[in-house]
C-alpha positions as CSV (number, residue, x, y, z in Angstrom):
1,M,11.4,1.8,-13.2
2,A,8.2,2.3,-11.2
3,R,10.1,4.2,-8.4
4,L,11.9,6.3,-11.0
5,L,8.6,7.3,-12.6
6,L,7.2,8.1,-9.2
7,I,10.1,10.3,-8.4
8,L,9.8,12.1,-11.7
9,F,6.2,13.1,-11.4
10,I,6.6,13.9,-7.7
11,A,9.6,16.2,-8.6
12,A,7.6,17.8,-11.4
13,G,4.9,19.2,-9.3
14,V,4.8,17.7,-5.8
15,A,5.6,19.5,-2.5
16,A,6.1,16.7,0.0
17,T,4.4,17.9,3.1
18,A,6.6,16.7,6.0
19,R,4.2,17.1,9.0
20,S,5.3,16.0,12.5
21,Q,1.8,15.0,13.3
22,D,0.1,12.8,10.7
23,L,-3.6,12.2,11.2
24,H,-3.3,8.7,9.8
25,L,-1.1,7.7,12.7
26,S,-4.0,8.3,15.0
27,E,-6.6,6.8,12.7
28,S,-8.9,4.4,14.7
29,G,-8.3,0.8,14.0
30,S,-5.5,1.2,11.4
31,A,-2.9,3.3,13.3
32,A,-0.9,0.2,14.4
33,V,-0.1,-1.1,11.0
34,L,0.6,2.4,9.7
35,S,3.2,2.9,12.4
36,H,4.7,-0.5,11.8
37,S,5.0,-0.2,8.0
38,A,6.2,2.7,5.9
39,F,4.8,0.9,2.9
40,A,1.3,0.7,4.5
41,H,1.5,4.3,5.5
42,G,2.6,5.4,2.0
43,Y,-0.2,3.2,0.6
44,R,-2.7,5.1,2.7
45,H,-1.5,8.5,1.4
46,G,-1.3,7.3,-2.2
47,Y,-4.8,5.6,-2.1
48,E,-6.3,8.9,-0.9
49,E,-4.6,10.9,-3.6
50,G,-5.6,8.4,-6.3
51,Y,-9.2,8.0,-5.1
52,H,-9.9,11.7,-5.1
53,T,-8.3,12.2,-8.5
54,G,-10.3,9.3,-10.0
55,N,-13.5,10.6,-8.4
56,A,-12.9,14.1,-9.8
57,D,-12.0,12.7,-13.3
58,V,-15.2,10.7,-13.7
59,S,-17.3,13.6,-12.3
60,L,-15.8,15.9,-15.0
61,G,-16.2,13.4,-17.7
62,T,-12.4,13.1,-18.1
63,L,-11.0,10.0,-19.8
64,Q,-9.5,7.5,-17.4
65,R,-5.8,8.0,-16.9
66,R,-3.8,5.0,-18.0
67,R,-0.2,6.1,-17.3
68,L,1.6,7.2,-14.2
69,K,3.0,10.2,-16.0
70,D,-0.5,11.5,-16.5
71,F,-0.6,12.4,-12.7
72,H,0.6,15.7,-11.6
73,A,0.8,17.8,-8.3
74,L,0.4,14.8,-6.1
75,K,0.9,15.2,-2.3
76,L,3.4,12.6,-1.1
77,G,3.1,13.7,2.5
78,Y,6.3,11.9,3.6
79,S,8.2,12.7,6.8
80,P,11.4,11.0,7.9
81,E,9.8,9.8,11.1
82,F,7.6,7.5,9.0
83,G,10.6,5.3,8.1
84,S,12.3,4.5,4.8
85,R,11.4,7.1,2.1
86,K,12.0,4.5,-0.6
87,V,9.5,2.0,1.0
88,F,7.0,4.8,1.7
89,E,7.2,5.8,-2.0
90,R,6.6,2.2,-3.1
91,G,3.5,2.1,-0.9
92,F,2.3,5.4,-2.2
93,L,2.6,4.2,-5.8
94,A,0.7,1.0,-5.0
95,G,-2.1,2.9,-3.2
96,L,-2.3,5.6,-5.9
97,K,-3.0,3.0,-8.6
98,V,-5.8,1.1,-6.9
99,G,-7.2,4.3,-5.3
100,Y,-7.5,5.9,-8.7
101,V,-9.3,2.9,-10.2
102,D,-11.6,2.7,-7.2
103,G,-12.5,6.4,-7.4
104,Y,-13.0,6.4,-11.1
105,S,-15.1,3.2,-10.9
106,G,-17.4,4.7,-8.3
107,R,-16.4,2.2,-5.6
108,L,-16.5,3.1,-1.9
109,F,-13.4,4.5,-0.3
110,R,-12.2,1.1,1.1
111,A,-8.6,1.8,2.2
112,V,-9.5,2.6,5.8
113,D,-11.6,-0.6,6.3
114,T,-9.0,-2.8,4.6
115,L,-6.1,-1.4,6.6
116,R,-8.2,-1.8,9.8
117,S,-8.7,-5.5,8.9
118,V,-4.9,-6.1,8.5
119,S,-4.2,-4.1,11.6
120,A,-6.4,-6.3,13.8
121,S,-4.6,-7.7,17.0
122,L,-1.4,-5.9,16.1
123,E,0.3,-4.5,19.1
124,D,1.9,-1.1,18.7
125,T,5.1,-2.1,20.5
126,H,8.7,-2.5,19.5
127,S,10.5,-5.8,20.0
128,V,14.2,-6.3,20.7
129,T,14.7,-8.1,17.4
130,D,12.7,-5.6,15.3
131,A,13.1,-2.2,17.1
132,R,12.3,-0.2,14.0
133,F,9.9,-2.7,12.5
134,T,12.3,-3.2,9.6
135,H,11.6,-6.9,9.4
136,F,7.9,-6.3,9.6
137,D,8.0,-3.9,6.8
138,D,10.1,-6.2,4.6
139,G,7.5,-8.9,5.1
140,F,4.6,-6.5,4.5
141,V,6.1,-5.5,1.1
142,S,6.8,-9.1,0.0
143,G,3.4,-10.2,1.2
144,Y,1.7,-7.3,-0.7
145,N,3.4,-8.1,-3.9
146,E,2.7,-11.8,-3.7
147,G,-0.8,-11.3,-2.6
148,F,-1.4,-8.9,-5.5
149,D,-0.2,-11.4,-8.0
150,R,-2.3,-14.2,-6.4
151,G,-5.4,-12.0,-6.2
152,G,-5.1,-11.2,-9.9
153,S,-4.7,-14.8,-11.0
154,D,-7.4,-17.1,-12.2
155,Q,-6.9,-19.4,-9.3
156,S,-8.4,-17.0,-6.8
157,S,-12.2,-16.9,-6.4
158,T,-12.6,-14.2,-3.7
159,A,-11.0,-10.8,-2.8
160,Q,-10.9,-11.3,1.0
161,V,-8.6,-13.7,2.7
162,D,-8.0,-14.2,6.5
163,F,-4.4,-13.3,7.4
164,H,-4.4,-16.0,10.1
165,F,-4.5,-18.6,7.3
166,V,-1.8,-17.1,5.1
167,G,1.4,-19.1,5.1
168,C,4.8,-17.4,5.3
169,V,8.2,-18.4,3.9
170,N,10.9,-15.8,4.4
171,S,13.0,-16.0,1.2
172,K,15.7,-13.7,2.6
173,E,16.5,-15.4,5.8
174,Q,16.4,-18.9,7.3
175,N,13.6,-19.7,9.7
176,N,14.1,-19.0,13.4
177,L,16.5,-16.2,13.0
178,P,15.9,-12.9,14.9
179,G,13.1,-11.0,13.1
180,E,11.5,-14.0,11.4
181,E,8.4,-13.8,13.5
182,S,8.0,-10.1,12.8
183,Y,8.7,-10.6,9.1
184,C,5.9,-13.2,8.8
185,E,3.5,-11.0,10.8
186,G,4.0,-8.3,8.2
187,Y,4.0,-10.7,5.3
188,R,0.5,-12.2,6.2
189,R,-1.0,-8.8,6.6
190,G,0.6,-7.4,3.5
191,F,-0.6,-10.4,1.5
192,V,-4.2,-9.7,2.5
193,L,-4.0,-6.1,1.3
194,G,-2.3,-7.0,-1.9
195,H,-4.7,-9.9,-2.6
196,A,-7.8,-7.6,-2.3
197,D,-6.2,-5.1,-4.7
198,G,-5.1,-7.7,-7.2
199,F,-8.6,-9.2,-7.2
200,L,-10.4,-5.9,-7.7
201,L,-8.1,-4.8,-10.5
202,R,-8.7,-7.9,-12.5
203,P,-11.0,-6.3,-15.1
204,E,-9.3,-5.7,-18.4
205,G,-7.8,-2.2,-18.5
206,G,-8.1,-1.7,-14.8
207,R,-4.4,-1.5,-14.1
208,L,-2.4,1.7,-14.7
209,E,0.5,1.2,-17.0
210,A,4.0,2.3,-16.1
211,S,4.7,3.2,-19.7
212,K,2.8,3.6,-23.0
């Protein structure tokens, strides 16, 4: 449902700018995680789009947008070299939602610092078992979703968590299979990003609704 909505409003007024050189991939401190994860890269693009839209809306005195279909002419910025388009779009949607709320709420643009924190100590190299970082990205997406849910729950008392202390259970594969280590590396880092977003979107009405 969410992906379908994203495709619809992208198709309605979005020209996806497929650039061979993306400035985010050379961004100091966060380039490694963006090159490892199409989801994280899409998130970076979506957050920027959402933040600037939210900032413009509050400056103009426009009512806060509550539905995804209220967004138009968004710049997806996808290129095939970034990895899976489907995963990139999912990341874009996640970043768009939190970026918009941050921009509208007057918070600082935090995506760069957050992505730098989850990129720490991440080597920008390919391994034999995860040559295209597929396992890493799978883990990042799963970690983000679970971290988001945890961050938005009443059990959590702080937005920031240290990825070194995040546990990992790969629900898709048995432990010790090829790619497991890369999956968990992505899971822990995605969890931290999702947890911060879920925590900061706790206030009632802070989340964008997919419908209604």
